[in-house]
C-alpha positions as CSV (number, residue, x, y, z in Angstrom):
1,M,2.7,2.6,-37.8
2,E,-1.6,3.6,-37.2
3,F,-2.9,4.1,-33.9
4,E,-5.3,1.0,-34.5
5,E,-2.4,-1.2,-36.0
6,M,-0.5,-0.2,-32.7
7,L,-3.5,-1.2,-30.3
8,D,-3.3,-4.4,-32.0
9,E,0.6,-5.3,-31.7
10,L,0.5,-4.3,-28.1
11,A,-2.7,-6.0,-27.2
12,G,-1.2,-8.6,-29.2
13,R,2.3,-9.1,-27.3
14,M,0.7,-9.1,-24.1
15,A,-2.0,-11.7,-24.7
16,D,0.9,-13.8,-25.8
17,G,2.7,-13.2,-22.5
18,H,5.6,-11.3,-24.0
19,L,5.5,-8.3,-21.8
20,I,7.7,-8.0,-19.1
21,K,6.9,-4.4,-17.5
22,A,5.8,-1.2,-19.0
23,T,4.6,2.8,-18.3
24,I,1.9,4.7,-19.6
25,S,3.3,8.4,-18.8
26,G,2.4,12.2,-19.9
27,P,-1.1,12.7,-19.7
28,R,-2.5,15.7,-22.1
29,R,-5.2,16.5,-19.0
30,K,-3.6,16.9,-15.6
31,S,-6.8,18.2,-14.7
32,E,-8.3,14.7,-14.6
33,G,-5.4,14.1,-11.5
34,L,-4.2,10.4,-13.6
35,Q,-0.4,10.5,-13.7
36,R,1.0,7.8,-14.7
37,I,-0.1,4.0,-15.7
38,R,2.4,0.8,-15.0
39,L,1.5,-2.6,-16.2
40,K,2.7,-6.0,-15.5
41,P,1.9,-9.7,-16.2
42,V,0.0,-11.6,-13.5
43,E,-1.3,-14.9,-13.0
44,L,-4.1,-15.4,-11.3
45,R,-5.8,-18.1,-10.9
46,G,-3.7,-20.3,-13.7
47,E,-4.4,-17.4,-16.3
48,L,-2.4,-14.6,-17.7
49,Y,-3.7,-11.0,-16.7
50,I,-2.3,-7.8,-17.0
51,Q,-2.1,-5.8,-13.8
52,F,-2.7,-2.0,-14.6
53,E,-1.6,0.1,-11.8
54,Y,-3.6,4.1,-11.7
55,Q,-1.1,6.3,-10.0
56,Y,-3.0,9.7,-9.1
57,E,-1.0,12.3,-6.6
58,R,-2.0,10.3,-3.5
59,I,-4.1,7.3,-4.8
60,L,-3.0,4.2,-6.2
61,K,-6.0,2.0,-7.9
62,H,-5.1,-1.5,-9.3
63,E,-7.4,-3.5,-12.2
64,N,-6.5,-6.6,-13.4
65,V,-7.6,-7.3,-17.2
66,P,-7.6,-10.9,-18.7
67,A,-6.4,-11.3,-22.5
68,A,-10.0,-10.5,-23.9
69,G,-9.9,-6.8,-22.7
70,I,-6.2,-5.5,-23.2
71,R,-6.8,-3.8,-26.4
72,E,-9.9,-1.8,-25.5
73,E,-8.4,-0.5,-21.5
74,L,-4.9,0.0,-24.3
75,D,-7.3,2.0,-26.3
76,R,-9.3,4.0,-23.6
77,R,-6.0,5.1,-21.9
78,L,-3.7,5.4,-24.4
79,R,-5.6,8.5,-25.7
80,D,-5.5,10.5,-23.1
81,F,-1.2,10.0,-22.5
82,R,1.8,11.6,-24.8
83,Q,4.4,7.8,-24.3
84,M,4.8,4.5,-23.4
85,Q,7.9,2.6,-22.6
86,A,7.6,-1.3,-22.7
87,S,9.9,-4.2,-22.3
88,F,8.5,-7.5,-23.9
89,T,10.7,-10.8,-24.4
90,G,13.9,-9.6,-26.3
91,E,13.1,-6.0,-27.2
92,D,12.2,-2.8,-25.4
93,V,10.1,-0.1,-27.5
94,Q,9.3,3.1,-26.9
95,I,6.2,5.3,-28.1
96,M,5.0,8.7,-29.1
97,L,1.6,9.6,-29.8
98,S,0.7,12.9,-31.1
99,K,-2.4,15.0,-30.2
100,K,-3.4,13.5,-33.6
101,L,-2.6,10.2,-32.8
102,K,0.4,9.7,-35.0
103,V,2.5,6.9,-33.8
104,A,6.0,7.3,-33.4
105,W,7.4,3.5,-32.5
106,K,11.2,2.6,-31.7
107,S,12.5,-0.3,-30.7
108,K,15.5,-2.0,-29.5
109,Q,16.9,-5.6,-29.3
110,T,17.7,-6.8,-25.9
111,G,18.6,-10.3,-24.3
112,N,15.6,-10.1,-21.4
113,Q,13.6,-13.3,-21.7
114,A,11.8,-12.8,-18.2
115,A,8.7,-13.3,-19.7
116,A,9.1,-15.8,-21.8
117,D,7.9,-18.6,-19.2
118,L,3.9,-18.6,-19.6
119,S,3.0,-21.7,-17.7
120,H,1.1,-21.9,-14.3
121,D,4.0,-22.8,-12.6
122,R,5.4,-18.9,-13.5
123,K,6.4,-17.6,-10.0
124,K,5.7,-13.8,-9.4
125,Q,9.2,-12.4,-8.0
126,Y,9.0,-11.4,-4.4
127,L,11.0,-9.4,-2.2
128,L,10.8,-12.7,0.0
129,E,11.6,-15.4,-2.8
130,E,8.9,-18.2,-3.2
131,G,11.5,-21.4,-2.4
132,K,13.4,-19.7,0.0
133,P,13.1,-20.6,3.6
134,Y,13.2,-17.8,6.2
135,P,13.2,-19.0,9.5
136,F,10.3,-16.7,11.0
137,L,7.8,-17.6,7.9
138,V,9.0,-21.0,8.8
139,R,8.8,-20.8,12.9
140,L,5.5,-18.6,11.9
141,G,3.9,-21.6,10.2
142,V,3.7,-19.8,6.7
143,Q,6.9,-22.3,5.0
144,T,7.9,-25.7,5.3
145,P,11.8,-26.3,6.5
146,D,12.3,-26.2,2.3
147,G,10.9,-23.1,1.9
148,K,7.5,-24.2,0.1
149,V,4.7,-21.7,0.9
150,K,2.2,-24.5,3.3
151,K,-1.1,-25.2,1.5
152,G,-3.9,-22.5,2.3
153,K,-1.1,-19.8,3.2
154,M,-0.2,-18.3,0.2
155,D,-2.5,-15.2,0.7
156,K,-0.8,-14.8,4.0
157,F,2.7,-15.1,2.5
158,R,1.8,-12.3,-0.3
159,Q,0.3,-10.4,1.9
160,I,3.3,-10.5,3.9
161,N,5.5,-9.9,0.4
162,R,3.2,-6.5,-0.2
163,F,4.2,-5.3,3.3
164,T,7.5,-5.6,3.3
165,E,7.1,-3.8,-0.4
166,F,6.2,-0.6,1.5
167,I,8.9,-1.2,4.0
168,A,11.5,-1.2,1.0
169,D,9.6,1.7,-0.2
170,S,10.1,3.7,3.3
171,L,13.9,2.9,3.4
172,H,15.3,6.5,2.6
173,H,13.2,8.0,4.8
174,L,14.3,6.5,7.8
175,P,17.9,7.2,9.6
176,K,20.9,6.0,9.0
177,D,23.2,7.3,11.6
178,R,21.5,5.7,14.9
179,T,19.1,3.4,15.8
180,I,15.4,2.9,13.9
181,R,13.0,3.1,16.4
182,I,9.5,1.6,15.5
183,L,6.4,0.4,16.8
184,D,3.4,-1.5,16.1
185,F,0.4,-1.0,17.7
186,G,-1.8,-3.8,17.3
187,S,0.6,-6.4,16.5
188,G,-1.6,-9.6,17.0
189,K,0.0,-12.8,15.7
190,S,2.8,-10.3,14.7
191,Y,3.4,-11.8,11.4
192,L,4.4,-8.5,9.5
193,T,6.2,-6.9,13.2
194,F,8.2,-10.1,12.3
195,A,8.8,-9.4,8.5
196,L,9.6,-5.9,9.0
197,Y,12.5,-7.1,11.9
198,H,13.6,-9.7,9.0
199,Y,13.9,-6.8,6.4
200,L,15.2,-4.2,8.3
201,K,17.9,-6.0,10.4
202,I,18.7,-9.4,8.4
203,E,17.9,-8.0,5.0
204,Q,19.2,-4.6,4.9
205,G,21.3,-4.7,8.3
206,L,19.9,-1.4,9.6
207,D,20.0,-1.1,13.9
208,V,16.9,-1.5,14.6
209,Q,14.8,-1.5,18.0
210,V,11.2,-2.5,17.3
211,T,8.1,-3.0,20.0
212,G,4.8,-5.0,18.8
213,L,2.3,-3.6,21.1
214,D,-0.8,-5.6,22.0
215,L,-3.4,-6.3,24.4
216,K,-3.8,-10.1,24.5
217,K,-1.3,-11.7,27.2
218,E,-1.5,-15.3,25.7
219,V,-0.5,-14.2,22.3
220,I,2.5,-11.8,22.9
221,E,4.0,-14.3,25.5
222,E,4.1,-16.5,22.0
223,C,5.5,-13.7,20.2
224,R,8.2,-13.6,22.5
225,Q,8.8,-16.9,22.5
226,I,9.2,-17.2,18.6
227,A,11.8,-14.2,19.1
228,A,13.5,-15.9,21.1
229,D,13.6,-19.3,19.3
230,L,15.0,-16.9,16.6
231,G,17.4,-15.2,18.2
232,Y,16.3,-12.0,17.6
233,G,17.5,-10.9,20.9
234,D,16.8,-7.4,22.6
235,S,16.1,-5.4,19.3
236,L,12.7,-7.2,18.5
237,E,10.6,-6.9,21.8
238,F,6.8,-7.9,22.0
239,L,4.6,-5.7,25.5
240,V,1.3,-6.4,26.5
241,G,-0.5,-3.0,26.9
242,D,-2.9,0.0,25.2
243,I,-2.4,1.7,22.3
244,N,-3.9,4.9,24.7
245,D,-1.9,3.7,27.9
246,Y,1.7,3.4,26.1
247,N,3.5,6.5,26.7
248,E,7.4,5.6,27.3
249,E,8.7,7.1,23.9
250,T,9.9,10.9,23.0
251,R,10.8,10.0,19.8
252,V,9.7,6.9,17.2
253,D,10.7,7.0,13.3
254,M,8.1,4.2,12.5
255,V,4.6,3.9,13.9
256,V,2.7,0.8,12.1
257,T,-1.1,0.3,13.1
258,L,-2.8,-3.1,11.1
259,H,-6.2,-3.8,12.2
260,A,-6.9,-1.4,15.1
261,C,-10.1,-1.6,15.9
262,D,-12.3,2.0,15.1
263,V,-10.7,4.9,17.2
264,A,-7.5,2.7,18.3
265,T,-6.2,3.4,14.9
266,D,-6.5,7.4,15.7
267,A,-4.9,7.3,18.7
268,A,-2.1,5.4,17.4
269,L,-2.2,8.0,14.1
270,G,-2.1,10.7,16.9
271,R,0.6,9.1,18.6
272,A,2.5,8.8,15.8
273,V,2.5,12.6,14.6
274,R,3.4,13.8,18.4
275,W,6.6,11.8,17.9
276,G,7.1,12.8,14.7
277,A,7.0,10.1,13.4
278,E,8.9,9.5,10.1
279,V,7.0,6.8,8.2
280,I,3.4,5.6,9.4
281,L,1.9,2.7,7.8
282,S,-1.9,2.2,9.0
283,V,-4.4,-0.8,8.0
284,P,-7.6,0.6,9.5
285,C,-10.5,-2.1,10.6
286,C,-14.0,-1.6,11.6
287,Q,-14.8,1.9,11.6
288,H,-17.8,3.0,14.3
289,E,-17.3,6.8,15.0
290,L,-18.5,8.4,11.8
291,F,-21.0,6.0,11.0
292,G,-23.0,7.3,14.2
293,Q,-22.1,11.2,13.5
294,L,-22.9,11.3,9.8
295,D,-25.9,14.1,9.6
296,A,-25.9,15.0,5.9
297,P,-29.1,15.4,3.7
298,E,-27.8,15.9,0.8
299,L,-26.6,12.6,0.9
300,G,-29.7,11.2,1.7
301,V,-29.9,9.1,-1.7
302,M,-26.4,7.5,-0.5
303,L,-26.7,7.5,3.0
304,Q,-30.6,6.2,3.2
305,H,-29.0,2.5,2.7
306,G,-27.0,1.0,5.4
307,L,-24.7,-1.1,3.2
308,I,-24.0,1.9,1.5
309,K,-23.7,4.1,4.2
310,E,-21.1,2.0,6.4
311,R,-19.1,1.4,2.9
312,F,-19.4,5.6,3.0
313,A,-18.4,5.8,5.9
314,A,-15.5,4.0,6.5
315,L,-13.9,5.7,2.8
316,A,-14.9,9.4,4.1
317,T,-13.6,8.1,7.2
318,D,-10.0,7.1,5.6
319,S,-9.8,10.8,3.8
320,I,-10.1,12.5,6.9
321,R,-7.9,10.8,8.5
322,A,-5.3,10.7,5.3
323,E,-6.6,14.7,5.1
324,L,-5.5,15.3,8.7
325,L,-2.0,13.9,8.2
326,G,-1.5,16.4,5.4
327,L,-2.5,19.2,7.6
328,A,-0.2,17.9,10.1
329,G,2.8,18.1,8.4
330,Y,3.2,14.9,6.1
331,D,2.7,13.3,2.7
332,A,-0.3,11.3,3.1
333,Q,-1.5,8.7,0.4
334,I,-4.3,6.0,0.5
335,L,-3.0,3.2,-1.0
336,E,-4.3,-0.8,-2.1
337,F,-3.0,-3.0,0.7
338,I,-3.4,-6.6,-0.8
339,D,-6.1,-7.5,-4.1
340,M,-10.2,-7.4,-3.3
341,E,-9.8,-10.6,-3.8
342,H,-8.5,-11.6,-1.0
343,T,-9.5,-9.3,2.0
344,P,-11.9,-7.0,2.1
345,K,-10.0,-4.6,4.5
346,N,-7.8,-3.6,1.8
347,I,-6.8,0.2,2.4
348,M,-3.4,1.4,3.7
349,I,-2.7,4.8,4.7
350,R,1.2,5.4,4.2
351,A,2.6,9.0,5.2
352,Y,5.6,10.1,5.5
353,R,6.5,13.7,7.6
354,T,7.7,16.4,5.0
355,G,7.2,19.4,7.7
356,R,5.4,21.3,5.2
357,K,2.9,23.7,6.3
358,P,-0.6,23.7,4.8
359,G,-2.3,26.2,3.3
360,A,-5.3,27.7,3.7
361,D,-7.2,26.6,0.9
362,R,-6.5,23.2,1.9
363,I,-7.6,23.6,5.2
364,L,-11.0,25.2,4.4
365,R,-11.5,22.2,2.0
366,Y,-10.5,19.9,4.7
367,K,-13.3,22.3,7.0
368,Q,-16.1,22.2,4.7
369,F,-15.8,18.5,4.3
370,R,-15.8,17.8,7.9
371,D,-18.8,20.1,8.1
372,L,-20.5,18.7,5.3
373,L,-20.7,15.0,7.3
374,G,-21.6,16.6,10.6
375,A,-17.9,14.9,11.4
376,E,-16.3,15.4,14.6
377,P,-13.5,13.4,14.2
378,F,-11.6,12.0,17.0
379,L,-8.0,12.2,15.1
380,E,-8.8,15.9,14.8
381,R,-8.9,16.0,18.7
382,E,-5.9,14.2,19.2
383,L,-3.9,16.7,16.8
384,N,-5.8,19.9,17.5
385,S,-3.2,21.3,19.5
386,L,-0.5,20.9,16.3
387,L,-3.0,21.6,13.6
388,D,-1.9,25.3,12.2
389,W,-5.6,26.4,11.9
């Protein structure tokens, strides 16, 4: 099979709705950093798209490609990789590509019909299933008692499921021989706190002790009542308090901080590192610290525009946070939390503790970036005594 013929075949099958999943791997130029690409069908506004998930060393990026653009994207990407594994309706395909783009196509018939239904009612497979009632989602007003997602709540349902996926990915980093201690700073209305508790305690049967902390007394009282109504007992509690004043713990296994404003995120990250948390999940909110510090004439072409400066400051802030976590012995990644179409606040910092010491070159790289921006990061001050400079 010729390369162009292969592209036509793949694009045609995907556009016709026969793709179940696929992985493109074996990069030819590792210097570019793109390690693999995963593909899956998604339905957006009643139309079929193929989601391309680009996996770099520390970053995941997503792009939803409509049927008309599938062949072009495959052409652009497959030239830089050596192989592709794909599952289609009734068939698994393995493709090997030589340096000269000679195609070796092997296929095996299967009984898998998972992608055959292309109707607009086709449902995405979630960890928390559509149509199945979950007491906490019913109580929080996301689902009806018979399991239907309420009108206007689908975005929240997707967000909860996406967060649950992150929790599921973190399972093997959590202890199995004792109670798992989890803190959620800035828990707010606690949709995700309840989801975390449900998945770990109810679905996985783990021994957990979860605390949600927030400054709003009325919100905390409502969350306490919901937890009591659901019979979650003493293993899920909600407290009124500030991140900076919470000194009740000596060891925590997982720290979650969602939409904590400005340096409150950094305070939570610093506290998590000092506790030696195995897992950190952080979705930052408004970020003002670096915006006021930026002093980089070399970047003047960008920073002269207020909107660009604001966005750059937010991205640089999260980059600094992830790098500081790396210097403190964590494997930190910046990931897409939910699609940009649902909210612009879609970045999650996920960090797993490794205990690895940073090399001198990595420390120098961080300091050069910090000094270029004229930054004095709050998180660096929080972690200064723990960093091996």
